N, C-alpha and C positions, 0 to 999 in steps of 0.2 A: 500511530493514529491519525488519518487526515482528518482534519476540522473540515467543514461546510464554510463556504465563504462569508456569510454573516458571523459566523463564529469568529473568523480569523480577522475580520474587519474590527470586530470589537475589541478585540487583545491588541490591535494595532493603535486603533483610537484611544485606548487606555494608556498606551505609553508615546503620545503625541504626535503620531502621525496622521496626519491630516485625510479624511475619508470623506465622500460625498454622503450629502444627506440622504438617508434612506429606512426603509423598513420592511421586515418579512413579513410576508402575509402566508396563510395558510387556506384561502379560498378565495375565488375571484371576487367574493362580493367584499371581500376586507379593504380590496383596493381603492372603492369609493373614498374612503375617510383619510386615505396616505394621500391622494392625488391633489389635495390642497395643499401640502406641503410641496410637492415635487415638482412642481410649476408645470408648463402647458405642454412639454416632453419629457419624457423619462426611460428608463430602462429596466426592463423585467427580466430578471435571471433566476433559471431554474436553480435550486439548490440541491446539486447530486453531487457524490463524491467519484467524479467522473470527471478525466480531461478530455477539453478539446469540446465543453457544450456549445460554443458558438457555431463550430461548425456543424453540429449534429441540430441545430434549431433551438438550442436551449437559451439563448440569449437574443433579446428582440428590441427595438427602440418602438413605444407607442407615445400617443398623445391621449388628452380627455376621453376623445370620442371612442378611439378604438380599443384602451386600455383593457377594460373587463374582458372582451372578446380575445384579446390577445392571450391573457391571463389565463384565460378559460382552457386555452388552447394548450398552455404549456403544463396545466394540471392535466390535460389528460394525455400527457406524453410517456413514454418511458425513455429513459437515455442510457444507453449501455445495460438496458435490463432492469434500470432500477427506477421504480416511478415517481414521478415530481411528486413530493407532496408539499413541500416549501419554495416559496419564491420571493426574492428580495427584490423590491421595487425601489432604485435610487435614482436620482436626479441626472437628466443629462447634462453632461459637462461639455463645454466649448473649448477642445482641446486642441493647444496649439502644438505640443512636442508630445511623443510619446518615449520614455525610457525604460529600460529592463532594470531590475535590481532584485538580487538572490542572496543568501546565506545558507550553506550547508554545513554538513560535517564532511571533512577530507579525512578518512581514516588511513591513507598513507601516509600524510603528513601528523597526522593525529592532531589536528587542530579545526579549525574554519576556514573556509573558503568563500569570499565575496565575489561576486559576478556582477559587472554593471556594463551595460551597452547604452549607448543613444539612439539604438533603433529597437524599440519595445513594441509589445503588443505582437509578437511574430513569433513561430515554432522557433524557440529557443535551441533545439537540437540543429536544426537546417542552419541557423545563423552559425553555430560555433562550426559548421563543416564546410559552408559555404564561403563564409566570412569571416576567418577566426580573426582578423585583427580588429573586427568590431566589438568582440567579447572582452572587455578587461578583466584581470582577475588581481585578488591579492589575498595572502596566505595570512592567518592569523597563526603562529606556533603553538599558544596557548591562549586561554579562554581570558583574553584582557577583557578590563570594565569597559574600556572606550575603543573603537577603532583611531590607530595614530593618525595624526596630522597628514604626514607623508603619503599614508596609504590613500587617503580620501583624495589628496591632491593629484595622484597619480590613476586613480579610479576616474575621476571627472575629467579630466584632460580637456578643459574647456567647457564642459556642463555648467549651467546656471551653479554658484555657490552655494545656495541653498540646500540643494539637496545632501551635501556632507551631514548636514543635521539629520537629515533623515534617516540616512545611512547608519549613522550612530543610535539612534532612536530604534531602528530596525534592528541592529545588532543584541540592543539591550532586550528586547522583546525574546529575539531568538534565545538568547542566553538565558532568562529568566523563566522561559516557559519549556525548558528543557528540550528544544526543537531538535530536529534533524534537517529540517527544511524550511525556510521562511522566503516567501518570493512575492514580490510586487510585479505584476506585468499585466498591465503598464503602469507605470508611476509618470503622471501627467504633470505638464505646465498647462495654466489655465490663464485669464486674466485676473482671475481671482486668487491665483496662486497654484501651490502643488498638492496634487490628490493622488491617493492609492485607490486608482480606479478598479483594481480587482486585489484580493488577497488569497494568500493560500499559506497553510501551516500544518505540519506535518510533526506530531510528539512523538517521541521516543516511547515506544511500546514500555520499555522499564521504568519509564518514571511516569506513568498515568497515575499511580495512586497519590505520589508527591504531588501532583497537576489537580488532585481533586477530582478524579475521571473515574467512575466506579467499572464502568463495563467498556472495553476496545468495540466500537463499532466495525470496526473493518473484518475482524474475524465472523466466520461464517458460524452457521449451528456445529457442522462435526469439528470445526477448530475449537470451537467452545467446549465441546463434549473432550476433545483430547487434552485441555485444559485442565479440565475436570479430573482426568485420570492421571495428570503428570505427564503427558505424552510429548514430546516434541513434533508438531505435527505441522505440515505445510501442504496445502491443496495446490496443485498444478493441473494442467491440461488435458494428460495423456488417459490411457487405457488400461495400465497396469497398475496395480498397486504393490505398493514396496512398504514392508516391515524388515526392518534391521536392529540391530542393537550395537550404539557407538554411534556417533556422528559421522565419523570418518568411514565406517564399514557400510552405514545407509547413502553416504554420497557416493561413495563408490560403486554402490550397486546401481544407483541411477546414472552414472558415467557409462557404466557398461550398458545398459540400456539404450541409452541415446548412441552409443557406439554400435550397435546392434540394429540400429534406425528402430528402435522400438519409442515409445512415449510414455514417459513416467504419470501416473494419476495423483501420485503425493510422496511428500517424505513423510515418514513416521519412524521416529527411533524410540523404541519401549525402554531404553535404559538398561542397566545393569542389573542382573536379580530379579529378573520379571519371572514369576511364578505362574500357576497354571490361569488362575483369573486374570491376571495382567494381559498375559496373552489372547486370551479369550477375547476380552473387551478390545485391544488392539485390531485383531482380524473381524471383528464385527464393525467396527468403527470404519475402516477401509472398504467392508463389502458394502456398505450404505451408501457409498458414492454411486449412482447409476450409470456412469461412465466406465465404472472398473469391468474389465472383461475377463480378468485372471490376477491372480495373487501370488508373488513372490515373498517367500521369506527366507533370509539368508541370516542366520543367528550363529555366534563365535561362543559356545559354552566356557567361560570362565567363571563366575559367580553365578553366572546363568545356567540351570541344568536343563540338556537337553531332552530329558523324557517329562520334566513339568512344561516345557516348549509344545513338545508333541501331543501332552493331553489338553492344551489350551486351545490348539488348532482345531483336534476333534469336538471340544466342548462347543466352539463357537458355530460349528453346524452350518456354514454359510451355503449359499448357492453358487460361487464361483470357483473354478477349478484351483487346487493352490499347490504350488510349487515349492519344495522346500531343501534347502542346503544346511543342515546342522554340523557343526564340527564342535569338540571340545568335550566337555564334562559329559557323562552319562551319554554318550553320544551314540553306543551301542543300543541302549535301552529305548531311546527316542529313537532311532531307525525302524526298531521293531514293532513298537506301538504305530507308526504310522503307516508301515509296511502291511502290518495286520488290518489296516482301517481303508487299505486300499489308496493310499494318498502316495503321490508320485516323489520319490526322492531322488536327488542327484549329489555327487560327489564333490562339484566345485560351485563357483559363484558363477564364472564363465557358462557352463551347462547349464544351471538354473535359469539365467538371465536369457540365454538363447531359446530355451524351451517355452520361456514365458512370451518371448516377442515373439516366435512361431505360433502359439497358442492364439495370439490376439487376430492372425492372420487367417 
């Protein structure tokens, strides 16, 4: 789950990383009392879980005369379709140099990777592509308590030595908060010292309860409903609803949709042993997405009975056409139930997916 900037910077501060003076406001009028502590100039930053806020007008510099007007503009904005409900007002920093620092999970190495560059405040993906030598890396094979000094020396490569302390405190926050990404971009030097001028923290969804987080804000309402039913469900951007049983089969269905130039609207794995009621809930859940034009159901009956699947599809009674491929336990019964109800049955996964792609056209 992605934390908002003001939440991440509070955590960084708790671990000893310097952050600029600032406060969250929830209306333009609240800025008046905050401005007294921020000085003549300050920065207003929309608090939305969207990357590239600055490019979208979500970060502005203001002063005492323009602050409330600019805050009002931010509160009237939507960024990436998300309305601005909170704004972080922080002091304006006299920046001398900008650096980039991040720590993330490296699954291929089963550890952590630290990225550091003396070119901060930029699109890090473009920097890595255009100037790969500007981005230095260090790999931690296990979750150590501290970053070894030789790694810090290699990362800094001439950058101010005090950044080494920030790297270690940043790593501690990453480890203790069960993060999959902790990022400061930019980490800046000023006449008053180092500051994390921005803060990003993404917590592992599987560790939310351990971190005291009750609800995953990143989930859509349909994803929350799927979790209540115990489905593995992810929303995508396409128009073909997908229901399978088993992650491998469901992923293979998505791959085939892509192969035939279609676009999946979701990933939904009902799991093994799905009965009529479970299948009914799965079909209705997928159908609630207004972008879904057709649903493809691709299930293999092992402990899952095809006749139960068929009854669940019919009970769902959704508006979209459903194309079905069933194979396995009670396959003949399932086919008879669906055929008598007028549903389209196909023999192979390839045929079902091709028919679904054609139906969207």
